[in-house]
C-alpha positions as a Markdown table, in Angstrom:
| # | Residue | x | y | z |
|---|---|---|---|---|
| 1 | Met | -2.8 | -3.9 | -73.6 |
| 2 | Thr | 0.8 | -4.4 | -72.5 |
| 3 | Leu | 3.1 | -1.4 | -72.2 |
| 4 | Asp | 5.4 | -2.7 | -74.9 |
| 5 | Arg | 2.5 | -2.6 | -77.3 |
| 6 | Lys | 1.3 | 0.8 | -76.1 |
| 7 | Tyr | 4.8 | 2.2 | -76.7 |
| 8 | Leu | 5.0 | 0.6 | -80.1 |
| 9 | Ile | 1.7 | 2.1 | -81.1 |
| 10 | Cys | 2.6 | 5.5 | -79.7 |
| 11 | Gly | 5.9 | 5.4 | -81.5 |
| 12 | Leu | 4.3 | 4.6 | -84.8 |
| 13 | Val | 1.8 | 7.4 | -84.4 |
| 14 | Tyr | 4.7 | 9.7 | -83.7 |
| 15 | Ala | 6.5 | 8.4 | -86.8 |
| 16 | Leu | 3.4 | 9.2 | -88.8 |
| 17 | Ala | 3.1 | 12.7 | -87.3 |
| 18 | Gly | 6.8 | 13.4 | -87.8 |
| 19 | Met | 6.9 | 12.2 | -91.4 |
| 20 | Gly | 3.7 | 14.2 | -92.1 |
| 21 | Leu | 5.3 | 17.3 | -90.7 |
| 22 | Gly | 8.5 | 16.6 | -92.8 |
| 23 | Ile | 6.5 | 16.1 | -96.0 |
| 24 | Phe | 4.6 | 19.3 | -95.2 |
| 25 | Met | 7.9 | 21.2 | -94.8 |
| 26 | Ala | 9.2 | 19.8 | -98.1 |
| 27 | Lys | 6.0 | 20.6 | -99.9 |
| 28 | Thr | 5.9 | 24.2 | -98.7 |
| 29 | Ala | 9.7 | 24.7 | -98.9 |
| 30 | Asn | 9.6 | 26.0 | -95.4 |
| 31 | Ile | 11.8 | 24.2 | -92.9 |
| 32 | Gly | 10.9 | 26.4 | -90.0 |
| 33 | Gln | 9.6 | 23.4 | -88.0 |
| 34 | His | 12.7 | 21.3 | -88.4 |
| 35 | Val | 13.4 | 21.3 | -84.7 |
| 36 | Thr | 9.9 | 20.1 | -83.9 |
| 37 | His | 10.1 | 17.5 | -86.6 |
| 38 | Ala | 13.4 | 16.2 | -85.2 |
| 39 | His | 12.0 | 16.0 | -81.7 |
| 40 | Ile | 8.9 | 14.1 | -82.8 |
| 41 | Met | 11.0 | 11.6 | -84.7 |
| 42 | Leu | 13.6 | 11.1 | -82.0 |
| 43 | Val | 11.8 | 11.6 | -78.7 |
| 44 | Gly | 8.5 | 10.4 | -80.0 |
| 45 | Phe | 9.3 | 7.7 | -82.5 |
| 46 | Ala | 12.8 | 6.4 | -81.7 |
| 47 | Val | 12.6 | 6.6 | -77.9 |
| 48 | Ser | 9.2 | 5.1 | -77.8 |
| 49 | Leu | 10.3 | 2.2 | -80.0 |
| 50 | Ile | 13.4 | 1.6 | -77.8 |
| 51 | Tyr | 11.1 | 1.7 | -74.7 |
| 52 | Ala | 8.8 | -0.9 | -76.4 |
| 53 | Ile | 11.8 | -3.2 | -76.9 |
| 54 | Ile | 13.0 | -2.7 | -73.4 |
| 55 | Tyr | 9.6 | -3.5 | -71.9 |
| 56 | Lys | 9.2 | -6.6 | -74.2 |
| 57 | Leu | 12.7 | -8.0 | -73.5 |
| 58 | Trp | 13.7 | -6.9 | -70.0 |
| 59 | Leu | 10.7 | -5.5 | -68.1 |
| 60 | Val | 8.1 | -8.2 | -68.7 |
| 61 | Asn | 7.4 | -8.4 | -64.9 |
| 62 | Ala | 8.1 | -4.7 | -64.1 |
| 63 | Asn | 6.4 | -3.0 | -61.1 |
| 64 | Arg | 3.1 | -2.1 | -62.7 |
| 65 | Arg | 2.6 | 1.2 | -60.9 |
| 66 | Leu | 6.1 | 2.4 | -61.7 |
| 67 | Ala | 5.9 | 1.3 | -65.3 |
| 68 | Val | 2.5 | 3.1 | -65.8 |
| 69 | Leu | 4.0 | 6.2 | -64.2 |
| 70 | Gln | 7.0 | 6.0 | -66.5 |
| 71 | Phe | 4.7 | 5.6 | -69.6 |
| 72 | Phe | 2.5 | 8.5 | -68.8 |
| 73 | Thr | 5.4 | 10.7 | -67.7 |
| 74 | His | 7.1 | 10.1 | -71.1 |
| 75 | Gln | 3.9 | 10.5 | -73.1 |
| 76 | Val | 2.7 | 13.7 | -71.4 |
| 77 | Gly | 6.1 | 15.3 | -71.4 |
| 78 | Ser | 6.6 | 14.4 | -75.1 |
| 79 | Leu | 3.3 | 15.7 | -76.2 |
| 80 | Val | 3.7 | 19.0 | -74.3 |
| 81 | Met | 7.2 | 19.3 | -75.7 |
| 82 | Phe | 6.0 | 18.8 | -79.3 |
| 83 | Val | 3.1 | 21.2 | -79.1 |
| 84 | Gly | 5.4 | 23.8 | -77.3 |
| 85 | Leu | 8.0 | 23.5 | -80.0 |
| 86 | Phe | 5.4 | 23.8 | -82.7 |
| 87 | Leu | 4.0 | 27.0 | -81.1 |
| 88 | Leu | 7.5 | 28.4 | -80.7 |
| 89 | Tyr | 9.0 | 27.6 | -84.1 |
| 90 | Gly | 5.7 | 28.5 | -85.8 |
| 91 | Gly | 5.9 | 32.0 | -84.3 |
| 92 | Tyr | 2.6 | 31.5 | -82.4 |
| 93 | Met | 4.1 | 32.1 | -78.9 |
| 94 | Pro | 7.3 | 33.9 | -77.8 |
| 95 | Glu | 10.1 | 32.0 | -76.2 |
| 96 | Ala | 9.6 | 34.0 | -73.0 |
| 97 | Gln | 6.1 | 32.6 | -72.7 |
| 98 | Ile | 6.6 | 29.0 | -73.9 |
| 99 | Gly | 10.1 | 28.5 | -72.6 |
| 100 | Pro | 9.1 | 27.5 | -69.0 |
| 101 | Val | 6.6 | 25.0 | -70.4 |
| 102 | Leu | 9.2 | 23.5 | -72.6 |
| 103 | Gly | 11.5 | 23.2 | -69.6 |
| 104 | Leu | 8.9 | 21.3 | -67.6 |
| 105 | Ala | 8.2 | 19.0 | -70.6 |
| 106 | Ser | 11.9 | 18.3 | -71.0 |
| 107 | Phe | 12.2 | 17.5 | -67.3 |
| 108 | Ala | 9.2 | 15.1 | -67.6 |
| 109 | Val | 10.9 | 13.3 | -70.6 |
| 110 | Leu | 14.1 | 13.1 | -68.6 |
| 111 | Thr | 12.2 | 11.7 | -65.6 |
| 112 | Gly | 10.8 | 9.0 | -67.9 |
| 113 | Val | 14.4 | 8.0 | -68.7 |
| 114 | Val | 15.4 | 7.9 | -65.1 |
| 115 | Leu | 12.4 | 5.8 | -64.2 |
| 116 | Ile | 13.0 | 3.2 | -66.9 |
| 117 | Leu | 16.7 | 3.1 | -66.1 |
| 118 | Ala | 15.8 | 2.4 | -62.4 |
| 119 | Met | 13.5 | -0.4 | -63.5 |
| 120 | Val | 16.1 | -1.9 | -65.8 |
| 121 | Val | 18.8 | -1.8 | -63.2 |
| 122 | Thr | 16.6 | -3.4 | -60.5 |
| 123 | Ala | 15.0 | -5.9 | -62.8 |
| 124 | Gly | 18.0 | -8.3 | -63.1 |
| 125 | Lys | 16.2 | -10.2 | -65.9 |
| 126 | Val | 18.1 | -11.6 | -68.8 |
| 127 | Pro | 16.5 | -11.0 | -72.2 |
| 128 | Asn | 14.5 | -13.8 | -73.7 |
| 129 | Pro | 16.5 | -15.8 | -76.4 |
| 130 | Ala | 15.3 | -15.1 | -79.9 |
């Protein structure tokens, strides 16, 4: 399976999870997880969808090892971030305990952005005409 398709599928799964959390918050009239919901929808869904488009249009022949590293860095960082935020805003773990984990997860997501930026800058490929 190509990375653009993997990102598309992951993004849609994140959309489902984020919308599910949003519906749950609306149903319970408890918006305590609004930060988690926003991160799932933006970092999970929107960024994954954007990455899918970038891989499809500009990184068709990307360095496979670097692309796979970028994919897993983003996915692992995102998942750890979402779980950490859920634990924090749900009151299951104190900030002093989960904060360092969230910091590492945020750094992993940032590293994913740096890696894809490096691949796009070095690719020099013009997007395919529609």
